[in-house]
N, C-alpha and C positions, 0 to 999 in steps of 0.2 A: 328411682334414680337416687343414688347417694350423692348428696350435694355438699355436706360438710359446711365450711364457712361460706359456701355458696348455695346452701339449701337446708333441707330438713334436719340434718344431723345435729345442728345446733339446738333445734327445738326439742329433739329427743334428749339432749343433754340437760336442758333446763326443765327437768321434772315433767316429762310428757304426761304422766298420769294426771298431774294437777292441771296441765293445760287442757287435756281432754275433758276435765271436769268443768272447764269453762273459762274462756278468755273474754266472756261476753260483756263484762262491765267495765267501761272506761270511765274514769272520774270526770265529772262535768267541768271541774276546774281544779288544776293541780295547786296544792297549797304552797309547795316550793318546787321550783324547776331546777334540775341539775343537768350538767353535760360533762362528758369526758370525750375529748376529740383527740385521737391518736393519728399522727401523720409521720410516717417513717420515710425519710429520703436517703439517708446515708447508712450504708452497711459495711462498716470497717473490715469485717471478716470475709466479705465476698468481693469478687472482682468488680472493679469500678463500673463496668458496663451494665451491672445490675442495679446501680444506684438510680434513684428516681428524683424528679423535680416537683411533680404535682402535689404529693401529699402535704408538703409544707403549705402550699398555697390553698389547698383544701381547708386546712385547719384555720388559716387566717380568715378565709371567706365565711366559714361556718360560725366562727366566733363573732364576727361582725354582724352577721344576720341575727344570731340568737340574742346578742346584747343590745342591738340597736333597731332591728326591723321585725323581730318576731311578734306575732299578735299576742303572745303571753310573755310575762316578764321573766327574763333570766338575769339575775344579778351577776355582775362580773365575777364576784367571789365564788359563785357556784359553778363557773365554767372552767374546767381544768383542761389546759392545752398541753399535750405532750408532743412536741415537735422541735426540731433543730432550728436555730436562727430565727426564733419567733419571740417577741417581747413577752416577758412574764410567763414563759413556758418551761416545762420540765423536759429533760431528755426522754425520748420514747423508748426506754429500756423496759425489759420484762419487770424488773422490780418496781419501776415507776407506775407501770400499768396496773399491776396487782395492788399496789398501795393505794392508788386512786380509786380502784373499785372497792377496796376495803373501807376507805374513808366515806364513800357514799353509802355503803351498806350500813355503816354505823349511824349516819345522820338521817337517812330517809325515814319518813313516817307514812302512814296510810294516806293515800290520795296524792302523794308526791309524784313527780315525773322525772325520768332520766332519759336523756338523749345520749346515745353511745355510738361513736363512729371509729372505724378502723380503716385507714388508708395506707396502702403499702403492698408488700408481697405476701401471698399465702402459699402454702405447700402441703404436702402430706408426708407422714413417716409412720413406721411400724407402731401400732397402737400399744400403749402401756398395758391395757387390758383388752386383748383381742376379742373377748366375748362381747364387748360393747360396740364393735364395728363389724358390719357384715363383710367388708373386704379386708379386715385386719389392719386398717390404716386410720390413724388419727388425722383430722384436719387441723392445720396449725397456721397461725399468723406469725410473721417474722418481725419481732422488735429490732431495734437498732443493734443490740448486742448479741444477736443470734450467732452462734458458733457453727463451725463446719461439722458435718455428720461424723459421728464416732463409730458406732456399730449398730446392729439391729436392736440391741437391748437398750442402749443409751440414747440413740437417735441424735438429734441436734441440741446442743445446750441452749438454754435461755429462749425457748420458743413458747408461744402462748397456745395451748391446745384448746380444742372445742370443749373438752370436759372442764377445763379451768374456767373458761368463760361461763359455761353452764352453771357451775357451782356458785360463782359470784352473782349471777343473775337470779339464781334460786333464792339467795339470801336477801337480795334487794326486793324481789317480788314477794317474798315471804312476809315482808313487813307492809305489804299493801301498795307498793309503788308500781306505777306503770312504766314499762321500758320500751323504747324504740331504739333498735340497734341497726346500724348500717355498716355493711362490709363492702368497701370499694377496693377489693383485692381479688386476685385469682392466681392460679399457679400453672396452668397448662393450656395447650392448644395444639391442634394437629394440622391446621391449614398452612399452606405455603403462601407467602406474600409475593404476588406476581406483578404488582404495580407499586411503584415507590410512593412513600409518604414522607413529607418533610416535617420534622419536629414532632413526630408522634411516636410514643413508646407504649408498648403493651406492659401491663403490670403482671409480668410472669417471670419466673426464674426456673432454670433448668437444673436437673439433678447434678450435672457435672459441676456447676458453679458452687454447689453445696457440698461437693465431695461425696455424694451418695451414688452407689452403683445403681444403674437404671433398673436392674432386675428386682430391686426392692419394691418398686411400684408396679411392676408388670402384672403380677398376679392380682393385685387389687384392682388395677385398671380393667382387666378382663372381667372380673366379677362385677364391677360397676357397669361396664358396657352391656353385659347380659341383661341387666335390669333396666337399662336406659329406655327401652321402648315401651315398657309397661309401668309407667310411674305417674298415674293420675294424682294430682295434688289434692290432698284432703283439706277441707276447711277446718283446720285445727282449732278446737275450742268454740265451734259454732253451735254446740248444743249443751244443755245443762246449765247449772248455775255455779258460778265460781265461789269457792270458800270466801268467807267474809274478809280474811286477811290477805288473800292471794291477789296480787296485782296482775294486770294484763301484759301482753307482749306482742310487739310487731317487729318483724325482721325483714329488712331489705337486703338483697344480695346482688352484686353487680353482674354476676355471670354464673353459669353452671360450672361444675367441677372441671369439665373438659373444654372450657372456653377461656378466652382472655378478655380483659377489659382495658381500654386505653386511657392514657392521659395525653392531652393535646392543647394547643393554644385555643382559648375560648373567650367569647363567642367566635365561631368560625368567621373568618374574613374581617374581623375587627382589627383596626390599627393598633399595634403594640399589644396584642392579646396576650394574656397570661396563661401559662399551662396549668390546667386543672384536670382532675379525674372527670371523664365524661359523665359518669354516673352521679357523682357529687354535684357537679355543676348543673345537671339537668334537674335533680331533686330541688335545689334551691332556686333555680329559675322558675320552676312551676309553682313553688310556694310563694315566690315574690309576685308572680302574676295573680295568684288568688290563694290566700291562706285559708279561706273558709271552705275546706274540702275534707273528705275522709281519706284515710290511707289508701283505700281502694281507688278512689278517684285520682289521687296522686300517682299511684302505680299505673293507672291507665294513661295518664298524661305522659309519663316517662316512656311507656311502650309506644305511644303515638309519635313522640318526638324521635325515637330511634327509627321507627318506620319512615318518618318524613325525611330523614337524612340518609336513608338506605343503609342503616347499620344492621345488617342481617346476621353477622357472625357472633353477636353477643346477645344473650337472652337473660335479662334481669329476672330475678325471682322474688316473690313476695309471699310472706307467710304470717299467720296469726290473726289478730282481731282487726281485719282490714276495714271493717265498717265503722270503727271508732273515728271520731274527728281527730285530725292531726293536732298534736300537742294537747289533746284531751279537752278541748273546749270548742263549743259551737259559737260562731260569731254571727252578728247581724249580716245582712246582705253586704257583700264586699263591693266597694266602689274604687276603681283604680285611680286614686287622686292623691296629691301630695302637697304639703304647704310650700308656698313660694318664699324663698329667702332673697331679699334685695340688699346687696352690699355695694359699697363704692367700687369694688373690683368686678362686679357682675351679678347676675341673677342665677340662682340654682334651685332645683327641686330635688327632694330626697327620694327620687326614683331613678333607676338607671338601667344598665344593660340587662340585669336579671329581671326587670319588669317589662322587657321588650321595648324599651326606649332606645332608639338609635338615632344618629344624626339624620335630621329630616322629619322625625316624628312630630306630629302636631298635637298640641294640648289646648283644651278650652280653659279659659280663665274664669273662675266663679268666685264671687265675693265671699261666700261662706260655704263650708263643706256640704251643707244640706240643700243648697240651691239646685234647682232643676237645670239640666244642661242647656235647655232652650233659653235660659236667662244668662248665658255666658256673656261676659263683657269684653272678650278679646281672645286672641290666639297667640300662643307661644310656639316657637320652633326649637327643637333640640339641636344644639350645635356640636356638643361633644358629650360623652357619657363614660362613666366607669360602672362598676358593679351596682352601686347603691345611690348614685347621684348623677345629675345631668346639669350642664350649663345650657341655659336657654336664652333666647332673644325674642323680642316682639316680632311676629311675622310681618313682613312688608305688606303695605296696603295693596300694592299692585298684584300680589299673589292671590289666587282664588282662595276663598275660605275653604279649608279642607277638613273641617271637623263638623260633626253633626250638631245642628241646633245653633249655629252662629252665622246667620245670614249676613251678607254684606250690608253695611250701613248701620248695624247695631253696635259694632265694636266701640267701646269707650276707651279702651287701652290702646294708645297708639305710640307710646314711648314707655320706657322703664319707669319714669316718674309718675305715670298714671296708674301703676299697679297699687291697689289699696292694701293697707296693712291687714294681715290675716287672710289674704286671698289664697286660693288653691288652684293647682293645675290638674286638670282631669283628662285622662286618656279616654277618648270616646270612640275610637276606631281600632279594631284589630287589623294589623297589617299582614298580608299574605304575599309571599314572594313565590310566584309560580315558575320561576326560572330553574331549569335543571342544570346544575353545574357539572360539566364533564371534563375530566382530566384526560388529555390526549395520551396516546401510548408512548412509552419511553423509547427513544431512538435506539436502534440496534444495527450493528454492521451486517448481521446475518439477514435482516429483513428490511434493509434501508429503503428499497423501492416500494415495498408494500406498505410500509408505515407512511411514506410520502403520499401514496394513493389514499390511505385512510384519512390523513390530515386534510387533503383536498376535499374529500367527501364531507368531512365534518364542517369545514369552513363554508361550504355551499349550503348545508342544512341550516347552519347558524344564521346565514344571511338571508334566508328565504322566509319572508313574513307571511307566506300563504300556507305554511305547514301547520299541523295540528299540535305543535309543541314549540316551546321557547327554550333554547339552550344557550349557555355561556361556556365558552371553551377556556380552559386554563392549562397551564403547563403541567407536565408530569410531576406528581408529588404535592402539588398545591391542594388546599382544601377543596373537596369536591363531593357531590352526591354519588357520582358514578365514575369509575376508573376503567380505562381501556388498556388492555395489554395485548401485544401481538407476539405470539410464540407458539411452538408446537408442544403437544403433551410430553414428548420425549425430552424437551428442554427442562422440565421440572425436576427438582431434586427428588430422588427416590422413585422416579418414573419406572413403571413395569417394563419388562423386556419387549412386550408387544404394544407399547405406547405408540400412538400415531406420530409420524414425523412431519405431517402436513401442518403448515402454519395456519393459525386461526386467530381471529380477533375476539378476545374474551371480554364480556361485559361483567365487570366485577363490582361488588358493593363498595361502600365508603372505606372499608378497611383495606381494600386492595388484595384480599386473600382469595386464593384459588385452591379448591379441594376437588379431587376427582372421586371422592368417596360417594357411596350411594346416598342420595338425598341432598348432596351438597354441590353437585356439579353445576357451575354457572352456565348461562347461555353463551353461545359463540357462533361466529360465522366463519366457515372454512374459507381460506384465502388461496386456494390452488389456482383460481382463475384471476385474470386481470381485467375482467369485465366490470368497468367502473359503474355502469348503470345498474347492473344486477346487484353488485355489492352495496351500492348506494341505497337501493330500495330496501335491502335487508337491514342495513344499519339504521335507516330512518324508522323502519318497522319496530325494531327493538328499542330504540330511543323513545319512541312514542309510548310503548308499554311501560317503560320505567318512569317516564314523565307522569303518566296518569296514576300509576300505582303509588308513587311517593307523594303526589299532590293530594290524593285522597286523605292521606294521613295528616298532611298539613292543615287541611280544612277541619280535621277532627277536633282541633283545639277551639273551634268556633261553636261547639255544642252548647245549646241553650236550654235544653230540657232538664228538669230535675230528675233525680234518680228514680223517683216514684211515679213520674208522669208517663213515661214510655218504658214499658217493661219488655226487654228483648232478651231472649236466651236461645243459644244454639246447643244442640245435643248430638253427640256422636254415638251411633248404635253399632256395636261390634258385630260383624258377620259371623264370627266364630261362635259366640255364645249368646248373642242378643243383648248383652249388657249395655245399658244407657249411661254414657259418661258426659257430664256437663262440660261444655267448652266455655270456661270463664275467660273474661277479658284479661285476667292476670295469671292464668295458667298456660301451659303448653302441652296439651294432650297429644298423643301419637295415634295416627290412623294408618291403616294398611289397606291394600286393594280389597274391595268388597264392603268395607265399612261405609255406612251412610250417615248423612248429616240432615238434621231437621231444624227448622226455626219456629219459634213461637214468639209472637209479639202482641202485646195488649196496649190499647190506647186508653190511658186513664185520665186524659185531659177532657175539657169540655168542648173541644173543636175537632173536626176531622183532620187526619194526618195521612200523608202518603208515605209508604215505606217501599224502598227498593233494596234488594239483596244482591250483592255481587260477590264473586269468588276470585281472589287474586292469587294466581299460582306462583310457585317458586321461580318460574321463568318470566315473571312480571306480566303474564297474560291476565286479562280481566274477562271473566265470563259473567254475563247477565243471567241471574237465576229467577228472580221473581219481582213483581210489583203489585201493590195492593193499596186501595184507599180504605182506611180504617175509620169508621165513625166512632164517636165516643163510646167507650166500654167494649168495642169490638175487638176480636182476637184473630190473628192470622196464625194458623198451625199447619205447617206443611213440611213434608220430607222432600228435599229438592236436589240432593247431590249424592252420588256414589263414587268413591275413589276408584281409579283404574291404575293400570301399570304404566301409563304414559309418562309420568314424571313424578319425582319425589323431592321433598325439601320443605322449606318454610312456607306455609300458606296463610292466607288471611280470609276470614269471613267478614264481610263489611255490610253493615246495616245502615242505610241512609234514610233518615226521617225528616220530613219537611211538612210544616203546617200547610194544609190544603187551602187554596184560595177558592171562594165560592164560585160556582158556575164555571169551573175549569176542568179539563180532563186530568186524570191521574198522572202525576209526574212520572215520566218514563226516561230512565237513564240508560236504556239499552244502547244508546249511541256510544257509550264509553267502551263497549266491546267491539265496535266496528273499526275496521281498518280503512285506509284511504283518505283522501283529502276531503275536507268539508269547507263550505263557504265560511268566511270570517265576518262576523258582525261586531262592530265596535259601537258602543253607545255609552249610556250613563253608567256610573260605577255600580257594582253589585251591592245589594242590600240584604240578601239572605243566603243561607247555606245553599239553597237550590241554585241561586244566581251564580254563586262562586263555582259550583261544580259545572254549570253550563259553560262558564267562561274558561275554566281550566280544561275541560274536555275538548273545546273548540280550539284551544290555543290562542284565544283572542286577547289575552292579557298576560303580561309578565308579572304584574303586581296588582293587587286589589286591596281595598279596605272595606271592612264591614263594621257597622256600628255595634258597640258593646255596652254603652251606657244608656241611661234613660234619655228619651227624647220626646218631642211633642207628637210624633207620629207612631202609630202601632206598627211594629215590625213583624215580618213573617219569621217564625222561629224554625230552627232545624237542628239536626245533630248527625254526626258521623261516628259510628261505633265500630271498633275494630276487635276482632276475636281471633287471636293467632293459634295455630296448631302446626304440627309436624307430620308429614307423611313419609313412610319408609316402606321398603319391600317387605313381604312376608318372610318371617324367619324360617 
């Protein structure tokens, strides 16, 4: 698959031969850290409806993180911001971008580090040297002064090509500096938005807006699509030894070439939320939660988050030395805690929304950062928060202690004046919201009665506390995990002559997009009948599927095993030629009917673990595949799945690992694949991944908390691992 600014083409441009010789060595500690952050919002030469808002905010947030929150030091003078209406920033023109890259190339030395980000629009145009591109097209990023298309030979003035970026990175890496480059940009998408979204904009631009004839891209798109099904991602630079002077490279891309990436108010549902690129915001949210991770772990966290919010129309891509530590340095064990600042106007902590602190979050007060959580002297509650800080208050005594290790009666801090100087606030519980937010279908005169019927069904399901799911209904266009649309296929723009005219209730992802292409068709319930009971059963059935599938991803952020403790791998075996293709957690291989999948899992810990394997289909179905108790050093090696012609689309292999309790049966999560009502059990809060999944699957809780810090009691560990792939028909 040719990905350009959203894939491997950039890596080919940055001296692929040198990369294949080895990206293996990341510096243990960068001597100097540099950053260039480009955020393009205004495009004076393009129609105003193509202007953006989020890239400016991306630049501000990234600068604040790098200069005030990063685990490694970024001097403000080493962070170049190219964005409009940002203090101490340059205009994001082509000349400014190139001069900033030149300046860093002149300054860097061996062992230095460069963070490079591009937020804005991307596109394609006829390649200056067609021999370098298999589809004859250059991938380009659009600076502020991008001009309208001239002709095939001249293209668009003042655009940044993949080759220009590659040349600059070659010079920087040639001096031994490590580069992490992020592209939060895209240029195309084929799906139709069938459900409204408020204040959400895709970072894409059409050929018409650039003055480019559509046929310029047609041939290249056809070439790209022919290769799209057979594009296993290689581990670039995974073998060999790098030349002594050659620096490493990691590249993060917000989307594939034929997809879009959005900007929207974030965090979702937060009061007065600011519009950011979803990709950028997710990257720095995950880093704020835990900076002591590798690029691969960061990539996995991003994919898990996208799955948890049901963002299926965008596929981030990750290339390069993914097993290097982020920012090139390994930290001690990370503890989510922040110094408490007491001032006359209130109390704050230097952790905020990006650290998963929201109003109502509880924090344990410890006198010193090295104190054990069970020695906490009080509890704070978050009252308000922005990206990097929170205003807090002492939790009221009559409220139950809601943090691990702070039993009632031990608290010494009962007012702000009791907080000792130098105290820290520690997050001790990860919060999980198991509520599925559902946007109701937009009202339509053509289907007024049927939409009213659906609204009534949804209200009934939401009010029923005996169901296997918990949903919150919101108005059309509001932030939601799932969007409903009621329309016929023939209502869609570009519908075929034989498209069905029967109205149907469509279950759409967070993006609200609907495509009838092979592998992308969303589930639906045909609404030719007015049988409320039958329709209600079908709607609840689909909602339950979505509820369970998305919540599995939410629990994924609770994983507690180290990368070397539980070794899980999935392999795709092609029916056509027997080729074995690894299914990496950061790749998206393609399978066709007849291909088979096997799993291999090894327990490298000193205690027994239970492993369950699930298959989540593109229609949100969950199929239980296997369960096994693995003793220390034991291995599960099993072929468990063959793809059929029943459905196509985005699929997930899910491995759920839980530390086994002595003298208990093997954990069996087969109930997740069962339909129908189950009894509801309400009890004490969940303490392990297994408990969380039990509660989520039963629908017995809308929210839950799980301990993340140290405590006096040994906790049962667990992990949820996601491995995405795509299934398509045979060509």
